C-alpha positions as CSV (number, residue, x, y, z in Angstrom):
1,X,-4.4,-8.1,35.2
2,X,-2.8,-5.1,32.7
3,X,-4.2,-5.3,29.2
4,X,-2.6,-4.2,25.9
5,X,-5.1,-1.6,25.4
6,X,-4.4,0.3,28.4
7,X,-0.3,0.6,27.3
8,X,1.2,3.2,25.4
9,X,0.8,3.2,21.4
10,X,3.1,1.6,20.0
11,X,5.1,3.8,17.1
12,X,6.4,1.1,14.7
13,X,4.5,-2.2,15.0
14,X,6.9,-3.6,12.6
15,X,9.9,-4.0,15.4
16,X,6.8,-4.9,18.4
17,X,7.0,-3.4,22.1
18,X,10.0,-4.7,23.4
19,X,12.1,-2.3,21.0
20,X,10.5,0.6,22.1
21,X,10.8,-0.9,25.8
22,X,14.1,-0.8,25.0
23,X,14.2,2.8,23.7
24,X,12.8,3.9,26.8
25,X,15.1,2.3,29.2
26,X,18.1,3.4,27.1
27,X,16.7,7.3,28.3
28,X,17.2,6.4,32.0
29,X,21.0,4.9,31.5
30,X,23.5,7.7,33.0
31,X,26.3,6.7,31.9
32,X,27.0,7.9,28.1
33,X,29.5,5.1,26.8
34,X,27.3,2.7,28.1
35,X,24.1,4.4,26.5
36,X,25.5,4.2,23.1
37,X,26.8,1.1,23.1
38,X,23.1,0.1,24.5
39,X,21.6,1.7,21.5
40,X,23.8,0.3,18.9
41,X,22.9,-2.9,20.1
42,X,19.1,-1.8,19.9
43,X,20.0,-1.2,15.9
44,X,21.5,-5.0,15.4
45,X,18.4,-6.1,16.9
46,X,16.2,-4.2,14.6
47,X,18.2,-5.2,11.7
48,X,17.4,-9.0,12.8
49,X,14.0,-8.3,13.3
50,X,13.6,-6.6,9.3
51,X,16.2,-8.4,7.6
52,X,14.8,-6.7,4.7
53,X,17.4,-7.1,1.3
54,X,17.4,-3.2,0.8
55,X,20.3,-0.8,1.1
56,X,22.4,-1.1,4.2
57,X,23.4,2.3,4.6
58,X,19.4,3.5,4.0
59,X,18.3,0.8,6.5
60,X,20.9,1.9,9.1
61,X,19.6,5.9,8.6
62,X,15.9,4.6,9.1
63,X,16.8,2.5,12.7
64,X,18.2,5.7,13.6
65,X,15.5,7.7,12.6
66,X,13.3,5.6,14.5
67,X,15.0,5.4,17.6
68,X,15.2,9.0,17.9
69,X,11.6,9.6,17.2
70,X,10.6,6.5,19.8
71,X,12.8,8.4,22.2
72,X,10.8,12.0,21.3
73,X,14.4,13.2,20.3
74,X,15.7,13.3,23.7
75,X,18.3,10.3,23.6
76,X,22.1,11.8,24.1
77,X,23.8,9.7,21.8
78,X,26.0,9.7,18.7
79,X,24.9,8.7,15.5
80,X,27.0,7.1,12.8
81,X,28.7,10.4,10.4
82,X,26.4,9.4,7.7
83,X,23.6,9.1,9.0
84,X,21.1,12.2,9.4
85,X,18.4,12.5,11.9
86,X,15.1,14.2,10.7
87,X,12.5,14.9,12.7
88,X,9.2,13.4,11.6
89,X,7.8,17.3,11.6
90,X,10.0,18.2,9.8
91,X,9.7,15.6,7.0
92,X,7.8,16.8,3.6
93,X,4.0,15.7,3.3
94,X,2.9,13.7,0.3
95,X,0.9,15.6,-2.2
96,X,-2.8,14.7,-1.5
97,X,-4.3,12.9,-4.4
98,X,-7.3,14.2,-6.4
99,X,-9.8,11.5,-7.0
100,X,-11.8,11.7,-10.0
101,X,-15.6,13.2,-9.3
102,X,-17.2,12.8,-12.6
103,X,-17.9,9.1,-14.4
104,X,-15.9,9.0,-17.6
105,X,-17.6,8.2,-20.9
106,X,-17.0,4.4,-22.0
107,X,-15.4,3.4,-18.9
108,X,-13.8,0.3,-20.3
109,X,-11.7,2.4,-22.2
110,X,-10.2,4.1,-18.9
111,X,-9.8,8.0,-18.3
112,X,-6.3,8.0,-20.1
113,X,-8.9,7.8,-23.6
114,X,-10.5,10.6,-23.3
115,X,-7.6,12.7,-22.4
116,X,-6.1,11.7,-25.4
117,X,-9.4,12.6,-27.3
118,X,-9.5,15.9,-26.2
119,X,-5.9,16.1,-26.9
120,X,-6.9,15.8,-30.4
121,X,-9.4,18.4,-30.3
122,X,-7.1,20.6,-29.7
123,X,-4.4,19.7,-32.7
124,X,-5.0,22.1,-35.5
125,X,-3.0,20.2,-38.1
126,X,-5.7,18.2,-39.7
127,X,-3.6,15.6,-41.2
128,X,-1.8,14.9,-37.9
129,X,-5.3,14.8,-36.3
130,X,-6.6,12.3,-38.4
131,X,-3.5,10.1,-37.7
132,X,-3.3,10.6,-34.1
133,X,-7.2,9.7,-33.9
134,X,-6.5,6.2,-35.4
135,X,-3.5,5.7,-33.3
136,X,-6.3,6.3,-30.3
137,X,-8.7,3.9,-32.1
138,X,-6.2,1.3,-32.3
139,X,-5.4,1.5,-28.5
140,X,-9.0,1.7,-27.9
141,X,-9.9,-1.6,-30.0
142,X,-7.1,-3.4,-27.9
143,X,-8.4,-2.1,-24.7
144,X,-11.7,-3.7,-25.8
145,X,-10.2,-6.9,-26.8
146,X,-8.1,-7.2,-23.8
147,X,-11.3,-6.4,-21.3
148,X,-14.4,-7.9,-23.4
149,X,-12.1,-10.9,-24.8
150,X,-15.6,-12.8,-25.1
151,X,-17.4,-10.4,-27.1
152,X,-16.5,-9.4,-30.6
153,X,-15.1,-5.6,-31.3
154,X,-15.6,-4.1,-35.3
155,X,-14.2,-1.0,-36.4
156,X,-17.7,0.1,-36.5
157,X,-18.2,0.0,-32.8
158,X,-14.8,1.9,-32.5
159,X,-16.0,4.6,-34.8
160,X,-19.3,5.2,-33.0
161,X,-17.2,5.2,-29.9
162,X,-15.1,8.2,-31.1
163,X,-17.7,10.0,-31.6
164,X,-19.6,9.8,-28.6
165,X,-15.9,10.6,-26.8
166,X,-15.6,13.3,-28.8
167,X,-19.4,14.8,-28.6
168,X,-19.9,13.9,-32.3
169,X,-16.8,15.8,-33.4
170,X,-14.7,13.2,-34.8
171,X,-17.2,12.1,-37.5
172,X,-15.1,9.1,-39.5
173,X,-15.2,7.2,-42.8
174,X,-17.3,3.7,-42.4
175,X,-14.2,2.3,-44.1
176,X,-11.5,3.1,-41.6
177,X,-9.9,0.2,-39.8
178,X,-8.1,0.0,-36.9
179,X,-5.4,-2.8,-35.7
180,X,-5.3,-4.1,-32.2
181,X,-2.0,-4.1,-31.1
182,X,-2.4,-7.3,-28.8
183,X,-1.7,-10.0,-31.0
184,X,0.5,-8.9,-33.9
185,X,-0.9,-10.0,-37.4
186,X,2.4,-11.5,-38.0
187,X,2.9,-14.1,-34.9
188,X,3.5,-17.7,-35.4
189,X,1.0,-19.9,-34.7
190,X,1.2,-23.4,-33.0
191,X,-0.5,-26.1,-35.2
192,X,-4.0,-27.3,-34.6
193,X,-4.3,-30.7,-33.1
194,X,-7.0,-33.0,-34.9
195,X,-7.3,-36.5,-35.9
196,X,-7.0,-37.5,-32.3
197,X,-4.1,-35.5,-31.5
198,X,-2.5,-35.7,-34.7
199,X,-1.0,-32.5,-36.6
200,X,-1.4,-32.1,-40.2
201,X,1.8,-34.3,-41.5
202,X,-0.2,-37.2,-39.8
203,X,2.4,-37.5,-36.9
204,X,1.5,-37.8,-33.2
205,X,2.4,-34.3,-31.4
206,X,2.9,-36.1,-27.8
207,X,4.8,-39.1,-29.0
208,X,6.9,-38.2,-31.6
209,X,9.7,-40.5,-32.7
210,X,8.3,-43.6,-31.4
211,X,5.1,-45.9,-31.8
212,X,4.0,-45.9,-28.3
213,X,1.0,-44.9,-26.3
214,X,-0.5,-43.5,-30.0
215,X,-4.4,-42.8,-29.9
216,X,-6.4,-45.2,-32.1
217,X,-9.2,-43.9,-34.3
218,X,-12.3,-45.6,-34.3
C-alpha cells in the first residue's frame, strides 16, 4: 500500500495532486505541439477547479506561473504573449513585520493613541497643541465607550488618562469637556414604547390603523 506521506509534497494544494501529476506527465511528452495542447488543457482544468471571481488575465498569469514552478521551469511550452513567467526565487519577499515588544499604557485605547500623544508633545504651538489634545480626548472617549459600553466614562477619567499617557505633561483644566463621536448629539431618537406598547400619542405602534389585537391594560 502506498501512503500519501511517502509521496512527493504538493506545491499547490489548492489544485490537488492530480494537477501536479499532469504537469509532471507533460514533461515526458516529446511532441511539442501535443505538449503545448496538453498544458493548455491543464490551464483550463485549473480554472474549473478554482473558478474565482477575479480578473481573468491575472488568473491566467497565475496559473501559467504555477505550472512552470511545478515543472521546475523545465517545461518547453510557450505561454501567451501577455503572460510573464517570473521564477519564485526572483519574486520580492514581503517585508517582515515588527511586532511590539512593550506593553502599552491603557491598552483599551490602543497604541495609536500613544502615538498621537507623542505627536502632541512635539508640537510647539500651545494653542494648536491644546486643540489637538481635545481631539485625542474625544477619540479616547469614543474608544472607551466602544469597548466598555457597560461602564460610565466621565471627562475626569479622560483627563486623568491623558495625564498618565503623557507622563504628567498634560495637566488639563478639570472643566474641559470631551465629546464622543460614537453617537451624535443631534441623532434622532425613536419614540419610547410605554403603556403596553403604546407611543406618547396613545396609538398602538404594532397595529397602527386598526383596532385588532390591541393589548389590554389591567
